Jmol script that loads the backbone (N, CA, C; Angstrom):
load data "model"
ATOM      1  N   MET A   1    -191.897  93.525 -76.218  1.00  0.00           N
ATOM      2  CA  MET A   1    -193.283  93.287 -75.902  1.00  0.00           C
ATOM      3  C   MET A   1    -193.787  94.278 -74.861  1.00  0.00           C
ATOM      4  N   ALA A   2    -193.090  94.397 -73.735  1.00  0.00           N
ATOM      5  CA  ALA A   2    -193.537  95.311 -72.683  1.00  0.00           C
ATOM      6  C   ALA A   2    -193.519  96.751 -73.167  1.00  0.00           C
ATOM      7  N   ALA A   3    -192.512  97.115 -73.959  1.00  0.00           N
ATOM      8  CA  ALA A   3    -192.438  98.480 -74.491  1.00  0.00           C
ATOM      9  C   ALA A   3    -193.635  98.779 -75.382  1.00  0.00           C
ATOM     10  N   GLN A   4    -194.095  97.801 -76.130  1.00  0.00           N
ATOM     11  CA  GLN A   4    -195.268  97.981 -76.992  1.00  0.00           C
ATOM     12  C   GLN A   4    -196.534  98.186 -76.159  1.00  0.00           C
ATOM     13  N   VAL A   5    -196.643  97.468 -75.057  1.00  0.00           N
ATOM     14  CA  VAL A   5    -197.802  97.606 -74.173  1.00  0.00           C
ATOM     15  C   VAL A   5    -197.871  99.019 -73.589  1.00  0.00           C
ATOM     16  N   LEU A   6    -196.694  99.603 -73.314  1.00  0.00           N
ATOM     17  CA  LEU A   6    -196.640 100.928 -72.698  1.00  0.00           C
ATOM     18  C   LEU A   6    -196.763 102.072 -73.699  1.00  0.00           C
ATOM     19  N   LYS A   7    -196.671 101.776 -74.980  1.00  0.00           N
ATOM     20  CA  LYS A   7    -196.686 102.821 -76.013  1.00  0.00           C
ATOM     21  C   LYS A   7    -197.874 103.781 -75.894  1.00  0.00           C
ATOM     22  N   PRO A   8    -199.091 103.311 -75.659  1.00  0.00           N
ATOM     23  CA  PRO A   8    -200.216 104.239 -75.558  1.00  0.00           C
ATOM     24  C   PRO A   8    -200.257 105.005 -74.230  1.00  0.00           C
ATOM     25  N   LEU A   9    -199.306 104.739 -73.346  1.00  0.00           N
ATOM     26  CA  LEU A   9    -199.253 105.404 -72.040  1.00  0.00           C
ATOM     27  C   LEU A   9    -198.029 106.314 -71.996  1.00  0.00           C
ATOM     28  N   PRO A  10    -198.124 107.555 -72.462  1.00  0.00           N
ATOM     29  CA  PRO A  10    -196.953 108.420 -72.620  1.00  0.00           C
ATOM     30  C   PRO A  10    -196.212 108.744 -71.323  1.00  0.00           C
ATOM     31  N   LYS A  11    -196.869 108.623 -70.187  1.00  0.00           N
ATOM     32  CA  LYS A  11    -196.193 108.923 -68.912  1.00  0.00           C
ATOM     33  C   LYS A  11    -195.569 107.685 -68.270  1.00  0.00           C
ATOM     34  N   ALA A  12    -195.809 106.531 -68.850  1.00  0.00           N
ATOM     35  CA  ALA A  12    -195.254 105.288 -68.309  1.00  0.00           C
ATOM     36  C   ALA A  12    -193.869 105.036 -68.907  1.00  0.00           C
ATOM     37  N   GLU A  13    -192.976 104.528 -68.082  1.00  0.00           N
ATOM     38  CA  GLU A  13    -191.636 104.178 -68.544  1.00  0.00           C
ATOM     39  C   GLU A  13    -191.307 102.750 -68.120  1.00  0.00           C
ATOM     40  N   LEU A  14    -190.585 102.074 -68.981  1.00  0.00           N
ATOM     41  CA  LEU A  14    -190.197 100.683 -68.740  1.00  0.00           C
ATOM     42  C   LEU A  14    -188.868 100.654 -67.988  1.00  0.00           C
ATOM     43  N   LEU A  15    -188.833  99.895 -66.901  1.00  0.00           N
ATOM     44  CA  LEU A  15    -187.652  99.785 -66.044  1.00  0.00           C
ATOM     45  C   LEU A  15    -187.059  98.388 -66.145  1.00  0.00           C
ATOM     46  N   TRP A  16    -185.737  98.304 -66.355  1.00  0.00           N
ATOM     47  CA  TRP A  16    -185.001  97.035 -66.286  1.00  0.00           C
ATOM     48  C   TRP A  16    -184.161  97.142 -65.015  1.00  0.00           C
ATOM     49  N   ALA A  17    -184.464  96.325 -64.035  1.00  0.00           N
ATOM     50  CA  ALA A  17    -183.791  96.413 -62.743  1.00  0.00           C
ATOM     51  C   ALA A  17    -182.771  95.304 -62.558  1.00  0.00           C
ATOM     52  N   SER A  18    -181.642  95.678 -61.996  1.00  0.00           N
ATOM     53  CA  SER A  18    -180.592  94.748 -61.575  1.00  0.00           C
ATOM     54  C   SER A  18    -180.107  93.789 -62.653  1.00  0.00           C
ATOM     55  N   PRO A  19    -179.529  94.313 -63.733  1.00  0.00           N
ATOM     56  CA  PRO A  19    -178.948  93.405 -64.731  1.00  0.00           C
ATOM     57  C   PRO A  19    -177.817  92.610 -64.102  1.00  0.00           C
ATOM     58  N   ARG A  20    -177.647  91.407 -64.553  1.00  0.00           N
ATOM     59  CA  ARG A  20    -176.602  90.521 -64.011  1.00  0.00           C
ATOM     60  C   ARG A  20    -175.338  90.528 -64.863  1.00  0.00           C
ATOM     61  N   GLU A  21    -175.451  91.003 -66.094  1.00  0.00           N
ATOM     62  CA  GLU A  21    -174.291  91.018 -66.991  1.00  0.00           C
ATOM     63  C   GLU A  21    -174.423  92.192 -67.956  1.00  0.00           C
ATOM     64  N   VAL A  22    -173.309  92.555 -68.557  1.00  0.00           N
ATOM     65  CA  VAL A  22    -173.293  93.698 -69.470  1.00  0.00           C
ATOM     66  C   VAL A  22    -174.227  93.472 -70.662  1.00  0.00           C
ATOM     67  N   LEU A  23    -174.358  92.239 -71.102  1.00  0.00           N
ATOM     68  CA  LEU A  23    -175.264  91.932 -72.205  1.00  0.00           C
ATOM     69  C   LEU A  23    -176.681  92.432 -71.905  1.00  0.00           C
ATOM     70  N   ASN A  24    -177.087  92.381 -70.632  1.00  0.00           N
ATOM     71  CA  ASN A  24    -178.419  92.847 -70.267  1.00  0.00           C
ATOM     72  C   ASN A  24    -178.613  94.326 -70.556  1.00  0.00           C
ATOM     73  N   VAL A  25    -177.555  95.114 -70.504  1.00  0.00           N
ATOM     74  CA  VAL A  25    -177.648  96.540 -70.839  1.00  0.00           C
ATOM     75  C   VAL A  25    -178.034  96.693 -72.317  1.00  0.00           C
ATOM     76  N   ILE A  26    -177.406  95.910 -73.179  1.00  0.00           N
ATOM     77  CA  ILE A  26    -177.722  95.930 -74.604  1.00  0.00           C
ATOM     78  C   ILE A  26    -179.147  95.425 -74.828  1.00  0.00           C
ATOM     79  N   GLN A  27    -179.517  94.358 -74.139  1.00  0.00           N
ATOM     80  CA  GLN A  27    -180.868  93.820 -74.276  1.00  0.00           C
ATOM     81  C   GLN A  27    -181.919  94.837 -73.848  1.00  0.00           C
ATOM     82  N   ALA A  28    -181.652  95.555 -72.769  1.00  0.00           N
ATOM     83  CA  ALA A  28    -182.587  96.580 -72.297  1.00  0.00           C
ATOM     84  C   ALA A  28    -182.759  97.671 -73.349  1.00  0.00           C
ATOM     85  N   GLN A  29    -181.668  98.088 -73.923  1.00  0.00           N
ATOM     86  CA  GLN A  29    -181.721  99.110 -74.976  1.00  0.00           C
ATOM     87  C   GLN A  29    -182.492  98.597 -76.188  1.00  0.00           C
ATOM     88  N   ASP A  30    -182.195  97.385 -76.599  1.00  0.00           N
ATOM     89  CA  ASP A  30    -182.831  96.812 -77.788  1.00  0.00           C
ATOM     90  C   ASP A  30    -184.340  96.620 -77.629  1.00  0.00           C
ATOM     91  N   CYS A  31    -184.790  96.386 -76.408  1.00  0.00           N
ATOM     92  CA  CYS A  31    -186.230  96.150 -76.209  1.00  0.00           C
ATOM     93  C   CYS A  31    -186.991  97.440 -75.920  1.00  0.00           C
ATOM     94  N   GLY A  32    -186.299  98.579 -75.947  1.00  0.00           N
ATOM     95  CA  GLY A  32    -186.974  99.859 -75.768  1.00  0.00           C
ATOM     96  C   GLY A  32    -187.126 100.297 -74.324  1.00  0.00           C
ATOM     97  N   CYS A  33    -186.311  99.756 -73.460  1.00  0.00           N
ATOM     98  CA  CYS A  33    -186.365 100.107 -72.044  1.00  0.00           C
ATOM     99  C   CYS A  33    -185.961 101.570 -71.848  1.00  0.00           C
ATOM    100  N   HIS A  34    -186.660 102.268 -70.971  1.00  0.00           N
ATOM    101  CA  HIS A  34    -186.378 103.686 -70.709  1.00  0.00           C
ATOM    102  C   HIS A  34    -185.360 103.887 -69.592  1.00  0.00           C
ATOM    103  N   ILE A  35    -185.400 103.025 -68.588  1.00  0.00           N
ATOM    104  CA  ILE A  35    -184.564 103.169 -67.398  1.00  0.00           C
ATOM    105  C   ILE A  35    -183.925 101.819 -67.092  1.00  0.00           C
ATOM    106  N   ILE A  36    -182.647 101.845 -66.703  1.00  0.00           N
ATOM    107  CA  ILE A  36    -181.988 100.626 -66.252  1.00  0.00           C
ATOM    108  C   ILE A  36    -181.204 100.952 -64.990  1.00  0.00           C
ATOM    109  N   THR A  37    -181.376 100.131 -63.968  1.00  0.00           N
ATOM    110  CA  THR A  37    -180.576 100.276 -62.758  1.00  0.00           C
ATOM    111  C   THR A  37    -179.457  99.250 -62.849  1.00  0.00           C
ATOM    112  N   ALA A  38    -178.268  99.645 -62.451  1.00  0.00           N
ATOM    113  CA  ALA A  38    -177.131  98.733 -62.561  1.00  0.00           C
ATOM    114  C   ALA A  38    -176.126  99.014 -61.458  1.00  0.00           C
ATOM    115  N   THR A  39    -175.405  97.984 -61.084  1.00  0.00           N
ATOM    116  CA  THR A  39    -174.358  98.121 -60.073  1.00  0.00           C
ATOM    117  C   THR A  39    -173.156  98.842 -60.688  1.00  0.00           C
ATOM    118  N   PRO A  40    -172.318  99.434 -59.843  1.00  0.00           N
ATOM    119  CA  PRO A  40    -171.100 100.067 -60.365  1.00  0.00           C
ATOM    120  C   PRO A  40    -170.228  99.104 -61.171  1.00  0.00           C
ATOM    121  N   ASP A  41    -170.221  97.832 -60.788  1.00  0.00           N
ATOM    122  CA  ASP A  41    -169.426  96.828 -61.511  1.00  0.00           C
ATOM    123  C   ASP A  41    -169.896  96.693 -62.957  1.00  0.00           C
ATOM    124  N   ILE A  42    -171.206  96.620 -63.160  1.00  0.00           N
ATOM    125  CA  ILE A  42    -171.750  96.512 -64.522  1.00  0.00           C
ATOM    126  C   ILE A  42    -171.487  97.800 -65.291  1.00  0.00           C
ATOM    127  N   ILE A  43    -171.725  98.938 -64.669  1.00  0.00           N
ATOM    128  CA  ILE A  43    -171.528 100.234 -65.332  1.00  0.00           C
ATOM    129  C   ILE A  43    -170.075 100.400 -65.771  1.00  0.00           C
ATOM    130  N   SER A  44    -169.140  99.949 -64.947  1.00  0.00           N
ATOM    131  CA  SER A  44    -167.717 100.100 -65.290  1.00  0.00           C
ATOM    132  C   SER A  44    -167.326  99.270 -66.507  1.00  0.00           C
ATOM    133  N   LYS A  45    -168.093  98.231 -66.819  1.00  0.00           N
ATOM    134  CA  LYS A  45    -167.772  97.367 -67.954  1.00  0.00           C
ATOM    135  C   LYS A  45    -168.403  97.823 -69.269  1.00  0.00           C
ATOM    136  N   VAL A  46    -169.366  98.731 -69.210  1.00  0.00           N
ATOM    137  CA  VAL A  46    -170.050  99.184 -70.424  1.00  0.00           C
ATOM    138  C   VAL A  46    -169.067  99.751 -71.455  1.00  0.00           C
ATOM    139  N   PRO A  47    -168.053 100.535 -71.061  1.00  0.00           N
ATOM    140  CA  PRO A  47    -167.105 101.041 -72.067  1.00  0.00           C
ATOM    141  C   PRO A  47    -166.328  99.948 -72.808  1.00  0.00           C
ATOM    142  N   LEU A  48    -166.321  98.737 -72.264  1.00  0.00           N
ATOM    143  CA  LEU A  48    -165.617  97.634 -72.929  1.00  0.00           C
ATOM    144  C   LEU A  48    -166.402  97.071 -74.107  1.00  0.00           C
ATOM    145  N   LEU A  49    -167.683  97.396 -74.202  1.00  0.00           N
ATOM    146  CA  LEU A  49    -168.500  96.903 -75.314  1.00  0.00           C
ATOM    147  C   LEU A  49    -167.909  97.384 -76.637  1.00  0.00           C
ATOM    148  N   GLY A  50    -167.701  96.468 -77.538  1.00  0.00           N
ATOM    149  CA  GLY A  50    -167.157  96.808 -78.846  1.00  0.00           C
ATOM    150  C   GLY A  50    -165.638  96.918 -78.884  1.00  0.00           C
ATOM    151  N   LYS A  51    -164.985  96.741 -77.743  1.00  0.00           N
ATOM    152  CA  LYS A  51    -163.524  96.838 -77.715  1.00  0.00           C
ATOM    153  C   LYS A  51    -162.913  95.648 -78.454  1.00  0.00           C
ATOM    154  N   ASP A  52    -161.830  95.899 -79.162  1.00  0.00           N
ATOM    155  CA  ASP A  52    -161.112  94.839 -79.864  1.00  0.00           C
ATOM    156  C   ASP A  52    -160.605  93.816 -78.839  1.00  0.00           C
ATOM    157  N   LEU A  53    -161.017  92.576 -78.980  1.00  0.00           N
ATOM    158  CA  LEU A  53    -160.680  91.557 -77.991  1.00  0.00           C
ATOM    159  C   LEU A  53    -159.195  91.236 -77.959  1.00  0.00           C
ATOM    160  N   ARG A  54    -158.525  91.322 -79.103  1.00  0.00           N
ATOM    161  CA  ARG A  54    -157.080  91.092 -79.120  1.00  0.00           C
ATOM    162  C   ARG A  54    -156.363  92.169 -78.309  1.00  0.00           C
ATOM    163  N   GLN A  55    -156.745  93.416 -78.516  1.00  0.00           N
ATOM    164  CA  GLN A  55    -156.134  94.522 -77.780  1.00  0.00           C
ATOM    165  C   GLN A  55    -156.433  94.393 -76.281  1.00  0.00           C
ATOM    166  N   TYR A  56    -157.671  94.041 -75.947  1.00  0.00           N
ATOM    167  CA  TYR A  56    -158.059  93.891 -74.543  1.00  0.00           C
ATOM    168  C   TYR A  56    -157.254  92.771 -73.883  1.00  0.00           C
ATOM    169  N   SER A  57    -157.040  91.679 -74.609  1.00  0.00           N
ATOM    170  CA  SER A  57    -156.251  90.563 -74.090  1.00  0.00           C
ATOM    171  C   SER A  57    -154.811  91.006 -73.822  1.00  0.00           C
ATOM    172  N   LEU A  58    -154.238  91.738 -74.748  1.00  0.00           N
ATOM    173  CA  LEU A  58    -152.864  92.234 -74.565  1.00  0.00           C
ATOM    174  C   LEU A  58    -152.771  93.172 -73.366  1.00  0.00           C
ATOM    175  N   GLU A  59    -153.743  94.039 -73.200  1.00  0.00           N
ATOM    176  CA  GLU A  59    -153.755  94.957 -72.060  1.00  0.00           C
ATOM    177  C   GLU A  59    -153.861  94.185 -70.741  1.00  0.00           C
ATOM    178  N   THR A  60    -154.658  93.127 -70.736  1.00  0.00           N
ATOM    179  CA  THR A  60    -154.824  92.320 -69.529  1.00  0.00           C
ATOM    180  C   THR A  60    -153.523  91.606 -69.168  1.00  0.00           C
ATOM    181  N   VAL A  61    -152.855  91.035 -70.159  1.00  0.00           N
ATOM    182  CA  VAL A  61    -151.572  90.365 -69.912  1.00  0.00           C
ATOM    183  C   VAL A  61    -150.549  91.378 -69.401  1.00  0.00           C
ATOM    184  N   GLN A  62    -150.524  92.564 -69.991  1.00  0.00           N
ATOM    185  CA  GLN A  62    -149.593  93.606 -69.550  1.00  0.00           C
ATOM    186  C   GLN A  62    -149.866  94.000 -68.099  1.00  0.00           C
ATOM    187  N   MET A  63    -151.143  94.094 -67.735  1.00  0.00           N
ATOM    188  CA  MET A  63    -151.509  94.450 -66.372  1.00  0.00           C
ATOM    189  C   MET A  63    -151.009  93.384 -65.391  1.00  0.00           C
ATOM    190  N   PHE A  64    -151.203  92.091 -65.725  1.00  0.00           N
ATOM    191  CA  PHE A  64    -150.713  91.024 -64.853  1.00  0.00           C
ATOM    192  C   PHE A  64    -149.190  91.053 -64.748  1.00  0.00           C
ATOM    193  N   TYR A  65    -148.532  91.328 -65.852  1.00  0.00           N
ATOM    194  CA  TYR A  65    -147.070  91.401 -65.859  1.00  0.00           C
ATOM    195  C   TYR A  65    -146.577  92.518 -64.939  1.00  0.00           C
ATOM    196  N   GLU A  66    -147.187  93.691 -65.067  1.00  0.00           N
ATOM    197  CA  GLU A  66    -146.790  94.831 -64.233  1.00  0.00           C
ATOM    198  C   GLU A  66    -147.076  94.562 -62.751  1.00  0.00           C
ATOM    199  N   ASP A  67    -148.197  93.918 -62.461  1.00  0.00           N
ATOM    200  CA  ASP A  67    -148.516  93.572 -61.077  1.00  0.00           C
ATOM    201  C   ASP A  67    -147.487  92.602 -60.507  1.00  0.00           C
ATOM    202  N   ALA A  68    -147.073  91.624 -61.301  1.00  0.00           N
ATOM    203  CA  ALA A  68    -146.076  90.656 -60.857  1.00  0.00           C
ATOM    204  C   ALA A  68    -144.733  91.336 -60.615  1.00  0.00           C
ATOM    205  N   ARG A  69    -144.345  92.224 -61.500  1.00  0.00           N
ATOM    206  CA  ARG A  69    -143.081  92.962 -61.307  1.00  0.00           C
ATOM    207  C   ARG A  69    -143.130  93.812 -60.054  1.00  0.00           C
ATOM    208  N   ALA A  70    -144.258  94.487 -59.821  1.00  0.00           N
ATOM    209  CA  ALA A  70    -144.398  95.333 -58.645  1.00  0.00           C
ATOM    210  C   ALA A  70    -144.341  94.509 -57.358  1.00  0.00           C
ATOM    211  N   ALA A  71    -144.749  93.244 -57.443  1.00  0.00           N
ATOM    212  CA  ALA A  71    -144.719  92.365 -56.277  1.00  0.00           C
ATOM    213  C   ALA A  71    -143.347  91.707 -56.098  1.00  0.00           C
ATOM    214  N   GLY A  72    -142.410  91.991 -57.020  1.00  0.00           N
ATOM    215  CA  GLY A  72    -141.060  91.460 -56.906  1.00  0.00           C
ATOM    216  C   GLY A  72    -140.812  90.134 -57.607  1.00  0.00           C
ATOM    217  N   PHE A  73    -141.783  89.667 -58.372  1.00  0.00           N
ATOM    218  CA  PHE A  73    -141.587  88.428 -59.114  1.00  0.00           C
ATOM    219  C   PHE A  73    -140.759  88.696 -60.376  1.00  0.00           C
ATOM    220  N   LYS A  74    -140.008  87.673 -60.791  1.00  0.00           N
ATOM    221  CA  LYS A  74    -139.207  87.778 -61.999  1.00  0.00           C
ATOM    222  C   LYS A  74    -139.456  86.573 -62.878  1.00  0.00           C
ATOM    223  N   LEU A  75    -139.460  86.766 -64.184  1.00  0.00           N
ATOM    224  CA  LEU A  75    -139.546  85.660 -65.128  1.00  0.00           C
ATOM    225  C   LEU A  75    -138.147  85.128 -65.372  1.00  0.00           C
ATOM    226  N   VAL A  76    -138.006  83.826 -65.308  1.00  0.00           N
ATOM    227  CA  VAL A  76    -136.684  83.225 -65.564  1.00  0.00           C
ATOM    228  C   VAL A  76    -136.775  82.235 -66.682  1.00  0.00           C
TER     229      VAL A  76
END
end "model"
wireframe off; spacefill off
backbone 0.3
color backbone group
């Protein structure tokens, strides 16, 4: 809606400020937003969009396992 209002104004750009979740980045793109401001935390998660959830889950478990081993914990 806002992007349509700005269409006749070629020098105007639509800004999406302070997204709270990665989904907001997709929503901003889908609604025709020109600029989005985001925290480093949100930006770091953008590459995860579209990632295979099974693979991501396995990587997360592996990371916890390696952290536990580095801390000296052992599975018995």
